[in-house]
DRENMIRO-170521 format. One record per residue (C-alpha): x, y, z; residue in three letters. Coordinates in steps of 0.05 Angstrom, whole numbers, padded with zeros to 5 digits, always signed. Example, Ala and Ser with C-alpha at 12.3 -4.5 7.8 and 13.67 -1.06 7.14 Angstrom:
<atoms>
+00246-00090+00156ALA+00273-00021+00143SER
</atoms>
This chain:
<atoms>
+00296-00641+00223MET+00253-00590+00189LEU+00212-00598+00123ALA+00166-00545+00088SER+00134-00535+00019LEU+00113-00464+00022PRO+00110-00438-00049MET+00050-00464-00081TYR+00012-00475-00015ASP-00062-00455-00036LEU-00107-00478+00018PRO-00144-00515-00033GLU-00084-00560-00043LEU-00067-00572+00027ALA-00091-00645+00028GLN-00052-00658-00038ALA+00010-00625-00009THR+00005-00667+00052ALA-00004-00731+00015ALA+00056-00713-00028TRP+00099-00700+00035TRP+00078-00766+00066ALA+00098-00801+00000GLY+00166-00765+00000LEU+00179-00779+00071ALA+00165-00853+00062ARG+00215-00857+00005TRP+00269-00815+00038PHE+00265-00864+00098ARG+00274-00920+00049ARG+00338-00885+00026GLN+00363-00889+00098GLY+00352-00813+00117LEU+00340-00807+00192GLU+00296-00762+00230ASP+00252-00747+00170VAL+00191-00709+00200PRO+00125-00737+00191SER+00090-00672+00178ARG+00107-00608+00141LEU+00125-00544+00186ALA+00084-00484+00178SER+00101-00438+00121SER+00085-00376+00162ASN+00162-00361+00164ASP+00193-00396+00107CYS+00258-00353+00107HIS+00271-00380+00177ALA+00262-00450+00148HIS+00311-00437+00091TRP+00363-00412+00139MET+00357-00470+00190ALA+00414-00513+00200PRO+00370-00573+00205ASP+00330-00563+00144LEU+00317-00627+00109LEU+00277-00604+00049LEU+00239-00542+00027SER+00226-00501-00037GLN+00245-00433-00048THR+00244-00376-00106CYS+00305-00372-00151GLY+00317-00299-00130TYR+00331-00307-00053PRO+00367-00370-00074LEU+00417-00328-00114THR+00416-00270-00066HIS+00401-00272+00010GLU+00410-00349+00014PHE+00469-00357-00031ALA+00517-00407+00001GLY+00468-00422+00057HIS+00427-00476+00022VAL+00438-00530-00030ARG+00395-00543-00089VAL+00369-00616-00090VAL+00331-00615-00155ALA+00282-00571-00194THR+00209-00592-00204PRO+00180-00599-00274VAL+00110-00576-00275TYR+00051-00583-00327ALA+00033-00512-00333ALA+00029-00464-00393GLU+00096-00425-00393GLY+00134-00485-00367CYS+00185-00527-00408ALA+00223-00579-00372GLY+00249-00548-00306ALA+00244-00476-00332GLU+00187-00431-00325TYR+00163-00362-00344SER+00120-00309-00316SER+00052-00296-00347VAL+00041-00223-00360ILE-00033-00209-00346VAL-00074-00149-00359VAL-00151-00138-00361ARG-00189-00175-00413GLU-00212-00111-00443ASP-00147-00074-00441ALA-00132-00042-00506ARG-00060-00067-00509VAL-00033-00115-00561ALA+00039-00123-00541ALA+00085-00107-00481PHE+00111-00038-00507PRO+00038-00016-00505ASP+00043-00018-00427LEU+00089+00047-00420ARG+00068+00090-00364GLY+00014+00046-00333VAL+00014+00021-00262THR+00045-00046-00249ALA+00029-00091-00190ALA+00087-00135-00161ILE+00080-00185-00107ASN+00149-00160-00077GLY+00215-00137-00094PRO+00250-00204-00076THR+00210-00244-00123SER+00240-00268-00193HIS+00175-00282-00225SER+00133-00223-00199GLY+00188-00169-00202CYS+00258-00190-00231ASN+00231-00221-00295ALA+00184-00161-00305LEU+00237-00110-00295ARG+00283-00147-00348ARG+00227-00144-00395MET+00216-00068-00385ALA+00293-00052-00388ALA+00299-00043-00463PRO+00243+00001-00463LEU+00259+00044-00405GLN+00269+00124-00412VAL+00309+00154-00359ALA+00307+00091-00320GLY+00229+00082-00317ARG+00180+00043-00362PHE+00122+00043-00317PHE+00087+00099-00289GLY+00079+00072-00220ARG+00089+00005-00182THR+00048-00021-00124ILE+00070-00079-00081ILE+00013-00130-00067THR+00050-00181-00023GLY+00023-00242-00065ALA+00012-00262-00134HIS-00064-00271-00124PHE-00066-00205-00094ALA-00031-00177-00156SER-00083-00213-00202MET-00136-00180-00159ALA-00108-00113-00167ALA-00108-00118-00240VAL-00181-00145-00243ALA-00203-00085-00199ALA-00169-00032-00240GLY-00120-00014-00186LYS-00061-00036-00235ALA-00059-00047-00311GLU-00010-00104-00311ILE+00022-00158-00268ALA+00074-00215-00277ALA+00050-00278-00244ILE+00089-00346-00235ASP+00058-00388-00291CYS+00049-00449-00243VAL+00013-00404-00193THR-00030-00377-00250PHE-00047-00445-00274ALA-00068-00467-00205LEU-00107-00406-00191MET-00145-00413-00257LYS-00161-00488-00236ARG-00177-00475-00161GLU-00204-00405-00162ARG-00228-00391-00233PRO-00262-00328-00207GLU-00195-00301-00190ALA-00174-00304-00265ALA-00240-00280-00294ALA-00231-00215-00333GLY-00157-00227-00341LEU-00120-00247-00403ARG-00047-00266-00414VAL-00014-00216-00455LEU+00053-00251-00463CYS+00107-00288-00428LEU+00172-00271-00397SER+00239-00296-00414GLU+00246-00366-00378PRO+00289-00385-00319ALA+00300-00443-00274PRO+00239-00461-00232GLY+00232-00458-00157LEU+00278-00510-00130PRO+00277-00561-00075TYR+00333-00542-00026ILE+00367-00572+00035THR+00412-00542+00092ALA+00478-00510+00063GLY+00513-00555+00112GLY+00486-00619+00084ALA+00534-00668+00057GLY+00538-00702-00013ASP+00510-00765+00018ASP+00447-00731+00041ARG+00442-00694-00027LEU+00443-00760-00061SER+00393-00793-00016ARG+00346-00738-00027LEU+00351-00738-00100ARG+00340-00813-00104GLN+00276-00804-00058GLY+00251-00753-00101LEU+00262-00798-00168ARG+00224-00853-00133GLU+00167-00810-00107ALA+00160-00779-00176ALA+00151-00851-00205ALA+00108-00877-00149ASP+00039-00895-00179PRO+00009-00888-00111GLU+00026-00813-00111LEU+00000-00802-00185GLU-00062-00763-00158SER-00029-00717-00115CYS+00026-00703-00161ARG-00030-00686-00213ALA-00065-00640-00163SER+00003-00604-00153LEU+00018-00605-00228LEU+00081-00639-00214LEU+00110-00687-00271THR+00181-00698-00248GLY+00247-00664-00228PHE+00310-00645-00263GLU+00379-00639-00232GLU+00404-00577-00266LEU+00479-00562-00276PRO+00518-00518-00226PRO+00508-00447-00242GLY+00438-00456-00277ALA+00409-00408-00229TYR+00459-00353-00244ASP+00410-00334-00304ARG+00365-00301-00251ILE+00420-00256-00220ALA+00444-00242-00294ALA+00375-00217-00314MET+00378-00166-00256GLU+00450-00146-00275ARG+00424-00136-00350GLU+00367-00091-00328ALA+00414-00050-00285GLU+00462-00044-00344ASP+00408-00019-00385MET+00393+00036-00336GLY+00326+00008-00312CYS+00311+00033-00241ALA+00288-00021-00189PRO+00211-00029-00196LEU+00204-00022-00118ALA
</atoms>
């Protein structure tokens, strides 16, 4: 079986992530799950993990969940994080600008250069496009878009003046401020995007209801395990929610709404 937790995998959190997985693996075994791996797989090719038929557990972004991987994975539960911009299992993007930028509100960003981590990111692109859609003229709101490949690179692009604005997953932003305060220096949060369900824990699409039930019980036990309190705090994890079917449809709906308003893709 395969397990990976690639979405908030800052090197500074490697020890906490490993401890969290060790605790999860212990609780999964207590629930009767077999072949639970002792270690997480490398996150170098997370797309391959998400499509693997032997996937036990991983974490993905809501955009590929509702697009490329729709029907190929099953949602186990959605983590709840203690970060500004989170409310229960929902999260927002923080819209960051330079601290000295002379902008007071999102409409003031018309015509500037925006940095996105990638076109298949909800927090870095889809949510930002939805915000820009009501303000677009002839399909565009921003003057130019650059693709950085990662949230931390988008933050660096804004700080260096290569872009004027970026949308950053609020959990990533909170972790970066704590672990790499220099990366957030010179930036300020202008506003938040519309909330959406957070990055879910998933299992293989062919997993049966019995495995899903055992995984969920294991997550509940691990989230309450006092021995795992320290690593949960390091990862900003406070618990999990099992969202109703269709909850992630909101992400695809935001994309359709931007299209219906005539807003062109950002990349």
